[in-house]
C-alpha positions as CSV (number, residue, x, y, z in Angstrom):
1,X,-13.9,4.3,-32.8
2,X,-11.1,2.6,-30.9
3,X,-12.3,1.7,-27.4
4,X,-11.5,3.5,-24.0
5,X,-9.2,1.4,-22.6
6,X,-10.0,2.3,-19.1
7,X,-13.5,1.0,-20.1
8,X,-11.5,-2.4,-19.0
9,X,-11.0,-1.1,-15.2
10,X,-15.1,-1.5,-14.9
11,X,-15.4,2.1,-14.4
12,X,-18.7,4.0,-14.9
13,X,-19.6,5.6,-17.7
14,X,-19.5,9.4,-15.7
15,X,-16.3,8.6,-14.7
16,X,-15.0,7.4,-18.2
17,X,-16.4,10.7,-19.6
18,X,-14.4,13.1,-17.2
19,X,-11.4,11.1,-18.1
20,X,-11.7,11.0,-21.6
21,X,-12.5,14.8,-21.3
22,X,-9.2,15.7,-19.3
23,X,-7.3,13.8,-22.3
24,X,-6.4,10.7,-20.9
25,X,-5.6,8.3,-23.5
26,X,-3.9,5.0,-21.9
27,X,-3.8,4.0,-18.0
28,X,-0.6,4.6,-16.3
29,X,1.2,1.4,-14.5
30,X,0.4,2.2,-11.2
31,X,-3.2,2.8,-12.1
32,X,-3.8,-0.4,-14.0
33,X,-2.2,-2.7,-11.1
34,X,-4.4,-0.4,-8.0
35,X,-7.9,0.0,-9.7
36,X,-8.7,-3.4,-9.5
37,X,-7.7,-3.8,-6.2
38,X,-9.1,-0.9,-4.6
39,X,-12.7,-1.9,-6.8
40,X,-12.1,-5.2,-5.3
41,X,-12.5,-3.7,-1.3
42,X,-9.0,-5.0,-0.8
43,X,-7.1,-2.6,1.7
44,X,-3.7,-1.6,-0.7
45,X,0.3,-0.7,-0.3
46,X,1.8,0.7,-3.4
47,X,4.9,2.2,-4.4
48,X,4.6,5.2,-6.9
49,X,6.4,8.6,-7.6
50,X,4.4,11.8,-7.5
51,X,4.0,12.1,-11.6
52,X,3.3,8.9,-11.9
53,X,-0.8,9.2,-12.3
54,X,-1.2,8.2,-8.4
55,X,-3.5,10.2,-7.8
56,X,-6.2,8.6,-10.6
57,X,-5.3,5.4,-9.2
58,X,-7.4,6.0,-6.1
59,X,-9.4,8.3,-6.9
60,X,-11.4,6.9,-9.8
61,X,-12.0,3.1,-8.0
62,X,-12.7,5.4,-5.1
63,X,-14.9,7.7,-7.2
64,X,-16.7,4.0,-8.7
65,X,-17.0,2.5,-5.3
66,X,-19.2,5.4,-3.7
67,X,-21.6,5.6,-7.0
68,X,-21.6,1.5,-5.9
69,X,-23.2,1.8,-2.6
70,X,-25.4,3.7,-0.5
71,X,-23.6,5.5,2.8
72,X,-24.0,3.7,5.8
73,X,-24.6,7.0,7.0
74,X,-26.3,10.7,5.4
75,X,-24.6,13.2,5.1
76,X,-21.0,11.8,6.1
77,X,-17.9,11.7,5.4
78,X,-16.7,8.8,3.4
79,X,-13.4,8.9,2.4
80,X,-10.8,10.4,4.0
81,X,-7.3,11.4,2.4
82,X,-4.5,12.4,4.1
83,X,-1.2,14.0,2.5
84,X,1.3,16.2,3.8
85,X,1.8,19.2,1.7
86,X,-0.7,22.4,1.2
87,X,-0.2,21.7,-2.6
88,X,-0.4,18.0,-2.6
89,X,-3.9,18.6,-0.3
90,X,-4.9,21.1,-3.3
91,X,-4.4,19.3,-6.0
92,X,-5.9,16.1,-5.1
93,X,-8.9,18.1,-4.4
94,X,-8.4,19.2,-7.9
95,X,-8.5,15.8,-9.4
96,X,-11.6,14.7,-7.5
97,X,-13.6,17.3,-8.7
98,X,-12.8,16.7,-11.9
99,X,-13.0,12.9,-12.6
100,X,-16.0,13.1,-10.7
101,X,-17.7,16.0,-12.6
102,X,-20.7,14.3,-13.7
103,X,-21.2,12.4,-10.2
104,X,-22.9,14.0,-7.3
105,X,-20.2,13.9,-4.7
106,X,-18.6,16.9,-2.9
107,X,-15.3,17.1,-2.1
108,X,-13.8,19.6,0.2
109,X,-9.9,20.8,1.4
110,X,-8.7,21.4,5.1
111,X,-4.8,22.8,5.2
112,X,-3.2,24.8,7.3
113,X,-1.7,28.6,6.9
114,X,-5.0,30.2,5.8
115,X,-8.4,30.3,7.9
116,X,-10.0,27.9,8.9
117,X,-13.1,29.4,9.0
118,X,-14.0,28.9,4.9
119,X,-13.1,25.1,5.7
120,X,-15.6,25.3,8.6
121,X,-18.3,26.7,6.5
122,X,-17.2,24.3,3.6
123,X,-17.3,21.3,6.5
124,X,-20.9,22.4,7.0
125,X,-22.3,21.0,3.1
126,X,-21.7,17.9,4.6
127,X,-18.8,16.7,1.7
128,X,-18.7,13.1,1.0
129,X,-14.8,13.3,0.4
130,X,-12.2,14.8,2.3
131,X,-9.0,15.9,1.6
132,X,-6.3,16.9,4.2
133,X,-3.2,17.5,5.8
134,X,-3.0,16.1,9.0
135,X,-2.7,19.2,11.5
136,X,-5.1,21.5,10.4
137,X,-7.5,18.4,10.6
138,X,-6.3,17.3,14.3
139,X,-7.4,21.2,15.1
140,X,-10.9,20.5,13.5
141,X,-11.2,17.2,15.0
142,X,-10.1,18.6,18.6
143,X,-12.6,21.4,17.9
144,X,-15.5,18.9,17.3
145,X,-16.1,20.1,13.5
146,X,-15.3,17.2,11.6
147,X,-16.2,13.7,12.7
148,X,-15.2,10.6,11.1
149,X,-16.8,7.9,12.4
150,X,-18.1,7.0,9.1
151,X,-15.1,7.0,6.9
152,X,-15.4,3.9,4.9
153,X,-11.9,4.5,2.9
154,X,-9.0,5.8,4.1
155,X,-5.6,7.1,1.6
156,X,-2.6,7.5,3.3
157,X,-0.5,9.5,0.2
158,X,2.7,10.1,0.1
159,X,3.8,8.3,3.5
160,X,6.8,8.4,3.4
161,X,7.1,12.5,3.6
162,X,4.4,12.7,6.2
163,X,6.2,10.8,8.1
164,X,9.8,12.3,7.4
165,X,8.1,15.5,8.5
166,X,6.6,14.3,11.4
167,X,3.2,13.4,11.8
168,X,3.3,10.3,12.2
169,X,2.1,10.5,15.8
170,X,-1.0,13.2,14.7
171,X,-1.4,10.5,11.6
172,X,-2.5,8.3,14.2
173,X,-4.7,10.0,16.4
174,X,-6.3,10.9,13.0
175,X,-6.7,7.6,11.6
176,X,-8.2,6.3,15.3
177,X,-11.1,8.5,15.0
178,X,-12.2,6.2,11.4
179,X,-14.1,2.7,11.5
180,X,-11.6,-0.1,12.3
181,X,-13.6,-1.9,9.1
182,X,-12.7,0.9,6.9
183,X,-10.5,-0.1,3.3
184,X,-6.7,1.7,3.5
185,X,-5.1,2.2,0.6
186,X,-1.0,3.7,1.6
187,X,0.5,4.9,-1.2
188,X,4.8,6.0,-0.5
189,X,7.7,7.0,-2.9
190,X,9.8,4.4,-1.4
191,X,9.4,1.9,1.5
192,X,12.0,2.7,4.2
193,X,11.4,0.4,7.7
194,X,9.0,3.4,9.2
195,X,6.4,3.1,6.2
196,X,6.5,-0.8,6.6
197,X,5.9,-0.6,10.5
198,X,3.1,1.7,10.0
199,X,1.2,-0.4,7.4
200,X,1.5,-3.2,9.6
201,X,-0.6,-0.9,12.0
202,X,-3.1,0.6,9.6
203,X,-3.7,-2.0,6.6
204,X,-5.8,-5.7,7.3
205,X,-4.1,-8.0,4.8
206,X,-2.9,-5.6,2.0
207,X,-2.2,-6.2,-1.6
208,X,1.1,-4.9,-2.3
209,X,2.1,-3.1,-5.7
210,X,5.3,-1.8,-7.2
211,X,5.9,0.2,-10.0
212,X,9.1,2.1,-8.6
213,X,12.2,0.6,-7.5
214,X,13.2,1.3,-4.5
215,X,14.8,4.5,-3.6
216,X,13.9,5.6,-7.4
217,X,14.0,9.2,-8.5
218,X,12.0,10.6,-11.4
219,X,13.4,10.2,-14.9
220,X,12.6,13.8,-15.2
221,X,14.8,14.8,-12.4
222,X,17.9,15.8,-13.2
223,X,21.2,15.5,-10.4
224,X,24.0,16.8,-10.3
225,X,27.3,16.9,-7.4
């Protein structure tokens, strides 16, 4: 039997089993570059497009880190992933549940456009992992429905899109609710000046990973003018 290439990334057996059952055979470039840095506990500033395996590049090592250490505070949110759209939030939640199917961690999503009551109920189950869009999460924070003081890892996914959509103030307000000692991972398809400023403010001595040339587009997209 050929060895699983994901084993070389130092992931535990329950994660490797879930990855194999999902049909993934080879880590992508962003996964090979990002996973060791995340597992080392470093802050990360990564450039990668949607569709390059970016979600697994942070989900797999985050699940590994959660498995390795006991929480500082029980029944608390340990991981927060902020993403700009409902569709991305739902996809990220699904990926965490897929990769973590053999682990004891709960994942919950909060997003706008639907009733908040079901989300409030889910938060009462004390998920370790929370995926959220900024507007709805900030509403719940102001209602004191969610508390982020035990967050160990913060992920800002599609940071450039969050800035383009006007979420910068919401993001900064949410981040201010998390501990300064957290590990922060920032993923963006482009590294604009605004993204650079945000990264300088929120990340501590980050490692930089680039798997997408600046201002590039997916090879699967055709453009006509």
